[in-house]
N, C-alpha and C positions, 0 to 999 in steps of 0.2 A: 415125441417132442412135442412139448407144450411152448407154446408163445406167449408170453407176457407182455402188453402192451399198458406201458406209464406214460402219465401226462408230460413230465419233463425230464431230461438227462440225469439229474440229480437223483430223482427218486428210484430210477433203471439202475442206476450204480448201485442204491442202497440194497434193492431186491437182488440183483445179479451177486452181490456180496454175499449175502444171506443164504442163497441159494447154490451157492458155489459156481455160478456161472464165471467163470473167472477169465475166460478168453476175449479180449477186447476186439471187436470188429469195427469199420465204419458205420455208425449208429445202430450198433446193436452189441450186447454182450452173450456169450453162448457157453453152456457147461453143464454136466451134471443132467443131462436130458430135458435143460431149459433154454430158451431163448428168451432173453429180455430186451425190448425195442422201446422206443419212446415218441410221442408226438413231440412238438416244441409249440404248446399252446394248440389254437385252431388250426390245423393243414388243411383244411376244407372250408370253403364260405359258399352263400348263396351267389348267383349270377346278378352281376349288375344288369340294370333296365337294359341296357345297349347292348348286352349280350343276347338278349330274347330277340332283340329288333334292332336294326343299323338305323332306323329312323328316329330312336331316341339317341343316337351319338351326338349329335348337334345340339343346339341350343333347346330348352324346354318350351313346349307348346301347350296351352292349356287345353287343346282340342284332344291330346294324348292320354288325358288322365280323366277317370281314375284307371289307374293301370294295375291290373290283377291277374297274373300269369294263370293259363289253365293247369298248368304243372310247373313245381317249384325245380329249379334246376341248381346244382351244385359244381363247382369247379376246385381245383388244387388251387391253393394259394402261389401265385409265381415265386415267391422268396422262398419256399419250402417244398419245390418239387421235388429236390432230390433225396429230402429224407421221406416224404410220402413214397416214393418208388421203392426205398427201402423197405420201408413197412408192407408195401404192397407186396413186392417179391417175398417178404418172409410169410406172409400169409399165405400164398400160393406154393411155398415149399413142401415138396411131397411127404418129407418127413415130419411136418405139423400135421397133428391130427386134432389138436384142441388148442381154442384161444381162450387166454385168460384177460377180461379187461381189469385196467389197475389204474385207471385214470381216478382223478378225485371223485370222492362220493359225495356228489351234487349233482345239480341239474346241468352244469355247464361242462364238468367232467363226462357224464353219460354221453351228452350232445356230441362232444370231440371225437369220442371213440364209434359212437352210431354214424356219423357221417364219414369217418375214415373205413370202415366196414362197409356202407353202401357204397362208396364211389369206388374202393376196391372190389367190387364184386365177390364179396366172400360169402363162402357157401359151407363153411366149417365150423362146427358147434362153438357157440362162446359160453364161457362161464363168468362170474362176476366175484372179484374179491372186493369185499367191503371193510375199510379198516377207520380207525378214528387217528391214528398216529402211525407213522411209519418207523416201527421199531421191530427187530425180529420177532419178539413175543407176538405182536400185534401181527405181522405179516403170516406167521405160524397159524395163528388162531384163523386168519381170514381162508388161508388157504386150505383148513380142515372144514371150513363151512362156506363153501362157495355156491352162490346164488346162480340161477338158470337165468338165459338171457330172457326168456319169456316173463320171470318175475321183476324185469327191471323195465320192462314195456309202458308202465304209467310215466317213470321218471323221464325214458326217452321221450316220450309224447309232449310231457310239460315243456321239456328242452327244446324240442322242435317247435312248439306253438309259439314259444317266447319267441324265436329266433324270429319267424315268419311273421308274427305281429308285427315286432318292432320295425322289420323292413317295410312292410306295407305300409305302416303309419309314417314310417321314415321318408319313403319313396314319394309318396302321395302328397302328403300335406308339407312338406318342406318345399316341394316344387312349386304346389299351387301358391303356396303362401308367398313364397318368393316372387311369382309372378304377377299376383295380385296386389301386394303390399310393399315389397320389398325395395323399391325405390333404387335399384341397383344395389342392392346389399341382399347376400343370401341369409336368408332366415330359416335357421335349424329347428325342426319341429321334432318332438320325439314323446313318447309315450309317460315317460317318468321325467322327462327335462322340464315340461309346462309347468305342471303341479307343484314342482320346485320352485321354480321360477316365482310361482304363484304366492307361496309362502313367504318369500322374501319380500316381494312385492306388499303382501298384506300387512306384514310388520312394519315396513318404512313407512306405509299410509298411517298406521296406527300412531307411529312416534310423530311424523309431521303434522297430524291434526291433534295430536294430544296438547289440551291447554293445561299449563301447571295450575294447581289449587294451592293456595296457601292457607296452612292452618298453624294452630298454636297448641303449645303446651307448658304445663307448668312444673317446674322442677325446684322441689325443695332442699336446701341444705343444711344438714343437720350435724351436730356435734354431742358426741356422747364421750364417757370417761376414757375409751381406748383409740378415740380417733373421730375422724369425720367420715360422714357417706352422705349420697343423695338419694333421692327419692321422687318418682313420678307422680304427679296427683292423678288419681283415678277414680271414676264416679262410675259403680257398675263394672263395666266390661269397658268404658270409653275412658280415653284419656286427651283427646282432641278437643280444640275449640274452633269454631269456624270463624269466630271474631277476637281481636285481641280485647276489645271491649269485654265481653263475656269472662275471657280469663282476667281481667283486671278485677273484675268483681268478685271473682272467688277470693283474689289475693286481698282484696278491702275487707271481706268479710273474716280474713285472718287476723286477730287481733291479739293472739297469744304469743309470747316469745319460748313457749316451752310444748315441746311434744311428748305425747306417751307411746311407748312400745305396747300395743295392744295384742299383736299375735307374731309371732317366732315359728315359723316352719321348717324343720330339717329334714331331708330326704335323699336318699341314696337311689342313684340311677347306673344303668349298665348301658355302655356303647359297643356293638357287636362291629368287627370288620365289614368293612362293606362288600356285597356279594363278588361272587367270582365274575372275570369279564365274559362279555360278548363282545363281538368285533365291534359293533356300533360303541358300547363303553367304553372299551379299549381306545378306540379312536379319539373319543372325546377328552379321555384321562391325557394321553399323551399329547395331543394339538395344543391343549391348554396348558400346558407344562413346558413345552419345549417350541420355541417359534420355529425353528427348522423343519418340523413335520407339518406333513398335511394327512389327511385321512388316507388318500391314495398311497403316500408312503409308508403309512403304518402298515397297510394291507401287504405292499411289496414286502417289506422286512419280515411281516408274520410268515408269509408263503416262502420266503428263505429258510426262516426257521423250522416251519412245518416239513420243508424239504430234506434239510440238513444238508451235511457237507459230503454225502455219498455212504455215510455210516449210520445213518437213522436220522429221525427228525428229533427237534429238542421242544416242542410245543405239539399239542394236539390240534385237530382240522379246525382251521382259524374261522372260516365262513361262517358264522353260527349266530343267531340271535337269542341263544340262550344263557342265562346266568346261574343255571343249575347243571349238576351232574347226574346222568343216569344212575340210579341205584347200583346197577349190576357194576359199576365202575370203581366201587368201594375198594377192592383189594387193589386193584392198579395204584390208585390215589395212595392208599396207604403206603405200598412198595414206594412210589416217588417221593412222599415226604420223608420217610426214613432215609433216603438219600440226602435229600436237601437239606436236611436239618442239622446234620453232622459238623460240628466246629463253629455252629452259630452260638453267639454271647448268651441267647437266650433258650438255647437247645432244650433244657429241661422243661423248659413252659410250654412246649409244643406237644400237644395230644392230640392222636387220630380219635376221631369219634364220627360215627355214621348219623348225622344230625339232618332234619329236614331242611335247615339253613343252606347245606351244600347239596345233599343228594335228594332230591324229588322228581322221580320219573314223570308224574303228571304235567310238570311244568317244562319238560324238554322236548321241543318240537324238531325232530330230525336227528339233531346235533347238540350235544353237550356242550358246556361253558369250556374257554381255552384254559388248558392248566399245563404245566411241564411235564415231560415226558419223563421216564427215570433214566434217559441217556443226558448226562451232564455235558454242556459244551465246554472246551478247553480254551477255544478263541475265537472271538466274537469281534464283529467291526463295532465303532463305537455305537452306531445306531442300532445293531441288532441288541447290542447289549443294554440300551435304555429299554427297547420294548422285551427282552428275555426277563429281565430284572422287574419290571412291574407285573409283568403275569407270574413271574416266580413268587414274589413277594405278598401279592393279592392272596395266591393259593396258601403261602404258609401263614398268612395272619387270619384265614378262616378257621385254623386249627390252635389258634392261641385264646386266652380267657378275654373276655371283653374288658374294656376300661371302665374301670369307676370313678362317680363322681359323687361327691356330696354337696347338694345343693341347699342353698339357705335363701329363705322369702322372709323379709320384714315387713310388719303393716306398721306405718308411723302415723298416729292422729294427732290433728293440730285442729281446735276447734271443731271437731266432729269432720274434719275432711280427711281422708284417708291418701297416703302416700306410699307406694309400693316400691321396694327395693329388693333386687334377686342378684345372688352371688352363687358362683360355681367353683369347686374346687377339684382337682383329680387327686384320687386316693390311690388309683392303681392302674398302672400305664397299659397293663394287657398287651393287646395288638399293636398299641402304639410303638412299641419296641421295635416292631419290625420296619419302620418308618423313620425311628430315631427322631420323632416328634416331640417337640415341646410344647405342651398346652399352657397358654396363659392363665391364669389362676385369677378369676375375680373375686378377692379378698374383702371380705367386709370386717369391720371392728366388731368384737364380741360384743354382744348386748344380750340382755335376759327380758322375757316378757315383763312388763309394768316399768320397766326402767324410763325414768324421765330424761330427755335430752333438749339441748338446747337448738332454737330454731335461729340459724344463722343468717339466712336469707332465702327469697323466692324469687326466682329467674322466670322469665317469660321467654320460652325458646320458639323462634319463627322458623316454620320448616314449610316444604313444597313438597306435592305429590310429584312423583317420577315417573317419565313415561316406560312402557316396556323395553327392554334392552334388545338391541340389533341382535340376529342372529348370530352365533359363533359356529366354527366347524361343529363343536361338540352339541350345541343346542338344534343346528338343523339337522344334524344326523337323527336325532332323537326323534324331530317333528316329523322327518320321513319315515321313520320306523313306526311311528304311530299314527301316521295320517293326520297330524296336525292336533290330535287330542293330547290332552293332558293326563296320561295314563303311566301310572309307575312302572319301573321294571317288573316287579312283581307279578303286575296283572297283564303283561304283555301277551301271555299264553292265550288270553281271551280273544286278542286279536290275530290269532295263529293267522299267517299267510296275508292279513289285511294290512299292507303297508305300500307306502311309495319306494318301488326298486325291492333288492333283497341286500343281506349284509355284503353279498358280492360285488353289487354294481352301486351302490349308494358314493363311494368316494370318488367312482369314475365320472359319475353325472356331476357333483360338485365340481369336479375339474373340468367339465364340458361345459357349462353352463357360466365360467368364468372365460374360458376360452372365446367363446363366441361371443361375449360382449353382453350377455343379458344380466349379469350380475358383477361386482366389483369387488373384492378383497382388500380392506385397510385394515393393517396390524391383523387382529385376530376375528373381527366383524366382516359380514356380509351386506353390501346395500344394492338396492335395485339401481340399474342405469337408466339413462333416458330411454335407450334402446329398449330395455327388457320392460320398462313402463308401459310406452308405446305400446309392444307387441301385446303385453296382458289386456290393454284397454280396447284394442281393434281386432283382436283375434276372434272370429265369430262362433267358433265350435267351442262353448265353454265346458262341455265335459271333458275335453283334455286339459283344462286348467282345473277341473276339480280333482281335489285329494280325494273326496270318495269315490269317485268312478273310477281312477286310477287304482285306489286300495282295492277296490271290486274285482278289477281286472286281475291283479295280482293273486288275489284270494281265488278265482276260478284257476288260474294256473295251479296254485297249491292244490287245489280239489282235482285236477287232473291228475297231479301227483300221486294223489292219494286212491285214485280210481274211481272218486264221487263225480266227477263231471268228465264229458268227452271231448277228444280234440276238435270233431267237426263241428259240435255245438259250439264251441268256442269261436271258431274261426268264421263260422256262418256269420255270428253276430259281428265280427270285426269287419268283414268284408262289407255287411249290409251298413254299419257305422262310416266306413272309407267311401262309399258310393255315396251317400248321403251327404256326407260332411264337403267332399269335394264340388258337389253341386250348389252346395250352402255359400262355400268360398266363391265360385265363380258366379253367382247371383247377388253378392253382396255388393255394397256401394263401392266405389273406387277410394280408396284410405291409405295413402303412401306413409309409411314408416317415417317418423322424425325422429333424428339423431340429435337435433339442435339444442344447444346449450352456452350458456355464457361461461367462459374459460379464462385463463389467463394465457396471453400468446408471449412467449418469451422473447420472439425477434421484434413485435411491435410493441412489447410491453404494456399492451392494451387489454383490458377485458372485451371480448367481442363472441359473436356466435361462433361455434365452433363443434366439435365433436368432443363426445365425452372426456373429461380430464383423466389422466392417467392416476391421480390419487384417489378417485373415488369421489369427488364433490357431486352434488346434486342439484339440479333445477328445481328445487323445492320452496316456495313463498314462505320466509318465516315472519312476514309481517309487510306493513306499507312504508315506504321511503318517506321521511318527513319532509323531503325538499319537492319531489315529483310527484309522489303518491303511486310510483311504480313499484312493483314486487321487489322484496329483498332476498337475494337466494346465498347459500353457500358456495364458496370457490376454493381453490386450493390455496389462497392467501389470507383468505378470511371471509366477509360478509359484504356484499356489493349490492347494490341497485342495479336491477337489468338495464337500466337506462343511464349505467354510469359513465359513459361516453359523454353525455351532455350534465350531470347533476352533478358527479364525481362522488357521492355517498359510498363510503365504505368504514367499516369495522375491521382493522387486520390484526391478524396473529402476531405481529411484530410490533404492536402499539407500545411506545416506550413507556406510557403511564403505567399501564398493565403490567408490562414487565419488571418494572420497581416493586410491582405488588406480588411478584412471581406467581401470575395468572394470566391465561389465555381467555379470551372470549369463545362463549359456547353458545350452543343454538338455544339453550334455555334463557341466557343472559341477554341475547340479542331480541329474542321473541318478546321478553319482558320491557326491555327497553322501547321497542317499536309501539308495544301495545299500552303500555302505562306511562312511559317517558323515564321510568326509572327502573333498576333492578336490585335487589336485595342479594348480596354475593357473600358467600361464607369462605373462609380459608384464606383471606388475603395476609401476604407476611410484610410485616413492618421492617424497617432498618436493621433494628436490633434483633430479627429473627422472630419476633413473637405474632403468635397467629390471632386474627381479628375479623369480625365480621363488619358490614358497611352496606350501605345505599349509594348505589354510583347512578349518576345522571350523564347522558351523553347528548349536550346542546350546541345550537350554533350561536355562536358569540358576534360581536359587533364587527370584528375584522371580516367575517364570510366562514370562518374555520369551525368545524365541530371540535370541542375538546370536554374534558371529564370534570366533573363535581362529586364530590365525597361527602355524605353526611352519614350520621349517625343515630341510630333509633333510639327515641328518647325512652327511658325507662322510669317508672313511678317507683320511688322508695318502699323497700317492705315497711310494714308497720310490725 
């Protein structure tokens, strides 16, 4: 009799159904010389500190740390004792002569099984089935090519080392940091948590310290026989002017009312479908399009689709960082494509091809990209449907022709000044048909080289540089994957294993840093909280904040998995780091964490010192108050002086003047007003609905109140 251990009940049901183990018992299936049972995630976990010594059961004491046990011990999760005992009894059944580990093919799956077998004191031979999808075909292939337990030792070692490392860092540094700096608040410290918080902190500091720079461009308006068009003044490769005077000098030098088309370039270009999904890119894609999804939710839905409904999984293994498929999967991919394309309106345009854009084993690390299986689901929940269709459409799109464009470039010369005009027209939809996407053509009127055109007018456009954007779930996940480095998806094989966390853990980390109050998510964007900012600035172990240090730790875990680094080497280094780190914290100056910001109290209807507001407003100085010279900060209701109680200076989101212009104040506007006394504001709306730009001033009047003035930028007539 062979005993198979699956990770989840749904997978066990699929395996049992295929193998003919049809008799259902409490916690397992049996039949046809197979027993199929299951874990429910982690059945076994590490001891808590208090389990080692009762002295740790009360309040934390600094003299009890660092804590590193001589031997790590494990216990059965109290809520899962029943299922563990079922699995244990099956392991020790007299008629069971072989055990097959069928947990997920990753570090965590291997660890789940390893700890069960260890705690159950298994002595029987263990084999490993490795599959990329839970389909009858893959199960059959996996059972015919079982690995020995010895072949899985490196993966077990990597999983065990990760577990112990995170436990040691969490226990020691969370305790010591809370005792030293907590000011009565629990401060969660983790190997992956801190560098992620640091990423958000750094981005917020970039934004808050950003000073917008005004620049100018010249836009020429031209008329030809077939219509009007615009062109941007360009000299060499540059189109920007630092001062309006320089731009005016160019316009003043333009004396002719005629221009000539000296060059017309027409070229064709192709756009291929975006690459297949990794988990990170799928999470980014879904969360950017659907407000009700978080990266954690995407992973949970993926796991459900992967496990299926007891009759086989609908997608391949989801916890992958790859956007390519192993070349050996070409046959399976072709089989899946043939099933999925039937009945589609563009079916005849879908052609299977084994191209390097899709199949490239050299760029696959451990697991291939996520694609559908040949098992097509009949009934899905609305959330499952969104995720499944995204995966399916991306897969199909990669076997569609590219979209084809005609690109037109016109060079118009006026008094030897060059004006550049670009147009783009979609000629062949190609893969865009999958998404039913309508591309907006940038049509230009037809002109020929040497045509003479009329100069209608010359405009000076006032523009400003913009700060970097706040992290979204999409961009933060990518930053974690690439350790904050600007690396394209195609190049990430170079960083193999070098990351903050893994595809399996990043979503949970984002959830965690929000739950503990280090970051706040407002809309789609992440912001550092006052608590997170304080922690980053006072925490003395800069290595734990360093994305490169964390990336190296993760890389070493991957090296253990490959057999290129040993568990003992890794843990020796970690234990040394913990001992030294704890001493550093103990010897550090006393610095209590501060969570005070000015926020609106709905009860008192005043702004005062309090906890971080629920909407993500930050105590960040935007400039100097024009009344009392204190800092002006953002709050939930707008922008106020930190001394608001006394001076009453504020610019409110509900400002009636701005609302009539269908505009709300923003940080860029407030910074400019505080620094320059005015702000150039674009996209204001008149009563008639027309858009316009203007200069707004916010000044104190004779009655003692602040109000708005509006001016329009003077423009010289074009000659």
